[in-house]
N, C-alpha and C positions, 0 to 999 in steps of 0.2 A: 669353365662356365660358372657363372655366379649362381648362388641359390635363388630359386624363384621366389618372388614376392607376391602376395595377394594384393588386390587393389588397396585395401586398408593399410597394408604395410608399405606400399609404394608412397602413399600419402604421408605416412609417418616418416619415411626416409627423407622426403622433401622438407618436412618440418624440421627434422634434425639438420638438414643441409643448409637451411636458411639461418644465417648468423643472428638475425634480429627476431626470429620467431620463437616464442616460448615453447618448450617441449615438455610433455608429461607422458609418463608411461602408465597406462591403465593397469588395474589389477588383473585383467584378463590377458595381458600380453605374455606369451610363453617364452621361456628361455630360448627355444629353437628359433622363434621369430626374431628375437634380439640378436642372436648369432648370425642369422641371415642378413639382418640389417647392417650389422658391423662389417660383414664381408662386402656388401654392396657399397657401403660408405667408404671403405678403404679403396676399393677399385676406382670409385668416382672422385677421389681426392678431397672428400669432405669429412673424413674420419676425425680430424682434430676438432671440428665443430661438434660432432656427435659426442666425442669423449668429454668435451667440456660440459655439454648439457647433461650428460649422464652423471658427471661429478656433481653438478649443481642439484640434480634430482636426489642424489644420495644412493649408495649401494643398498641401504636398508629398504628402499622402495622397489628394488629390482628382484626378480625371482631368485630364490635361494637355490641356485644351481651351481654345482662345482665346476662344470665345464665352462659355463658363462663367466664365472669369477676368474677362472684361470686365463681365459681368453682376454678378458678386460685387463688383467694384470700385465700380460704380454704386450698388448697393444699400447697400454699407457707407458711402458718402458720404451717401446719403439718410438712413441710420440715425443718423449723426452729427448731421445737421441736425435730425432729429426729437428727438434728445436735447436739443439746444439749445433747441428750441421748447418742450419740456416744462419746462425750467428757467425759461424766460421766462414761461410761463403760471403756474408756481408763484410766481414773484415777484409778478405782478399779483394772483394769488389771495390771497397773504399781505397785500398792500397793501389790498385790499378788505376782508379780514377785520378788519384793524386799524381801518379806517374804520367798519365796522359796530359793532365793540366800543365805539368812541368815542361812537357814537350810542346805545349801550345796546340794540342789536338782537342777540338771541341767534341764532347761526348756526353751521353747521359745514360744512366741505368734505367731500364724499363721493366715492366711486368712485376715478377715476384715480390721483391722487397719493397718496391714502391706501392704496389697494391696493398700489401700487408700493413704498411704504415699509414697510408692515406685513405683506404676504403674500409678497413675492418676495425671495429672497436677493440677487439682482442687480436693483436698482431699474430699470436700463435695460431689463430684460426686459419691462417694462410701461410703455411710453410712453403719453402721453395727448394728446388734441387739443383739450381744453377743460377748464375748471374748473367743477365742479358745486358750487353752494352751496345748502344747504337751510335754510329758515327756517320759522317758523310762518306759516300762511296770513294771519293778521292782521297780520303784519309785512312782507308783500310790498311794499306801497306805499312804506313807509319805506326798505326795502332797495333798491328800484329807484332811489329818489332818491339814495341813497348811491353806487350803482354809476355812475349818470350823473355824479355829482360827481367820480368817479375817472377820467373821460375816456372813457367808453364810451357808445355809442349803441344804442338798442333796435332790433333787427333784425326780431324777430318781431312779428306783428300783435297789437294789444292784446286784441281779443275772443278770438282763438284762444288766446293766452297765458293769459288768465284761466281759460278752460275747461280747458286742460291743466295749469294751475298750473306753467307752465314758460315763463320769459322768457329770450330769447336776446339777449345784448349783445355787440357788436363794438367793439374799441378803435378810436378815431377815427383814430389815426395808423398803425395796423397792423391791418388787418381780418382777418388770419389768427389773431388772438387772440380767442377766444370764451369768454365767461363765461355759464353757464346758471344762472339762479336758479329754485329749485324750492320750491313750497309742499307738494308731495307727490311721492314718487318713482314713484307710479302715475299715469300721465298720462291713461289712458283713463277718462273720467268714468263710462262705463257699468260698467266693472270696479271702479271705486273704491267702488261700493256694497258690494262683497264684500271687497275687500282694500285695505289702506291702509298706507303706510309714510311717515310724516312725522317732523318734528323731535321731537315729543313721544313718539312710539312708540320712536324710537331712543334717546332719553334714558332711557326706562323699561328698554329692553333692556340698555343699558350699566350701569344701576344705580349711577350715581355715578362710574363709570370713564369712560375715553375709548377709543372704537374697539375694543371687546372683540371676540374671535373670533366670538361669536354675532351681534353687530351687523354685522360685516363680511360674514359669510356670508349673513345675511338680505338685505343690500343687494345682494350678488352674485346671489342667487336672483331678486330682483325685477328687477334689471337685465337678466338673461337672459330671463326669461319674462314680465315685466310691462311693461318699457320697450321691449324688443326681442322679436323672434320667432326666437331661435336662428339668427341670420343669419351667425354666424361662430364659430370655435372659441375665440377669446379669451374669450368669455363663460363657457364651461365651464372654461377654464383658471383663471379667477378663482375659480370655485366649487371646483375641485380644490384650489387653494391654500388656500381658506377651510376646507375639510374638514381639511386637514393642520394648520391653525392651532388646531383644537379639541384642547386638551391634556388634557382630563379629562372625567369624566362630568358634572361641574358645568357645563362649557361646553356639553355636548350637551343637558343639561336646559334650560339657558337658551335654546338654539336652538329647541327644540320649544315652549317657552313663547312665544318671539317669534313663531313661526309661527302659534300659536293666536291670539295677541293681534292680529296684523296680518292674519289670514285667508288666509295663503298656504300652507296645508297641501298643496293640490293642486300648486302650483308647486314647493314644496320636494320633494315625492315625485318629481315628473317630472324636475326638473333634476338632482337627485342621482342618479336612476336612469340617465339618459343619460350623465352625466359618468362614473359608474362603469363603464358599458359601454365608452365610448370609450377610457378610459385604464386599463382593467383595475384599477380601484380598489375592492376589496371593501368597504372601510369606507363609501364613499359609498353603495353599494347597500344595505348593512346599515342605514344611517341612513334611507334612503328607505323601506325595508320596515317601519320602526317607525311609519309613518303607516298606519293601518288603511285599506285601499283601498275606495272606493265605486265606482260605475260611472263617475263622472267621472275618477277617478284611473286606473282601468284603461284607459279609452279614451285618456287623455292619454299614458300610457306606451306604448301601442300606436302612437300617432301620432308621437311624438317619439323617434326612434331615432338611433343613430350615423349611419346612412345618410341620415337626414333632414338632419342638419347638414352632412355631407360633400358632399351633393348640391345645396347651395344655389345654386351657380353652375356646375353641370356639365350633362352631357347629360340628367340626371334632374332638372333644376331645377324643371320644372313639377310633377313628383311631389312634390318637397320643398315647393314653394310651397303646393300643395293641402293637404298634411299640416299645415303650420304655420298656414295660415289656419283649418283645421278645429280646431286646438288653441285658437286665439283664441276661436272660438265656444264651445268647451267651457268655457273660462274664464268667458265672459260668462253662460253658462247655468247654471253650477254654483251650487248653493244651499247644500247641506248642508256642514257643517264636521266632517270626521272628526277624531279625536283621536289623539295619540301613544299607542301601546300601552305 
């Protein structure tokens, strides 16, 4: 269980988690509070952002506490290793993409390295622990053969992987290197009847370009609410950065068209709403409100709040778990498709 945070510390955690928000540590912030913040930031996947901001603030401005300085030193060393791991993963991802291209298999890398490069001013703010490659379902068998030929072994079970359209591959010589091959970014086969985000949909969203803001934000929405259940803040930080990447009304219109086409209006409204609440981002809330709410959307917004995310591994974790599980049922039972106003 994570150390508890007072309301003021929760606000400070969110400030540290926002890549664009300046952070300052007041003279009244105790070492114990900073240690609790570091533990929460690590759990929620936003530790690299917090460490960067603390480095910018300077150790001289932090409490002169031996335990705090020791922890910071350990975490900074781990962060350096994580950056190196991300670079190594990127190398293998690029190698596999070249092999796929040589075999004529259309594919694209999604999520981690693309988010880091396209959405974050400091790429190290968004480390990643695997490489996600998306192909057409009909190309999965050939793509798997290519990945095996690049020195990787299938780690996930064949039957389950086929159902999820997600194959997990580990490098033979270094099992910390994970490649995930996807036929669809929505893995729940029950939900896939309503919402879907595959290679073809993303190509349509991009409209001949590559990794457009609308496509990146659509992926971030599905990642937060379709692949995962709001289990850490990093998911919403990706969405926050995706909203900031929308430069024009054309980008916004393309986003809503993408939501309509892939069936993720409910997810779009829910994730944008909670992201706006957490990070005081009015534009995210305004975009969420452009989706005409039906009973499913109203219920989803009621279930998924800032407290739901911040309570994932706290004293309120059971309350958070029940709300996130209920949200999954709302997703599965939702039938109607509201339209952007």
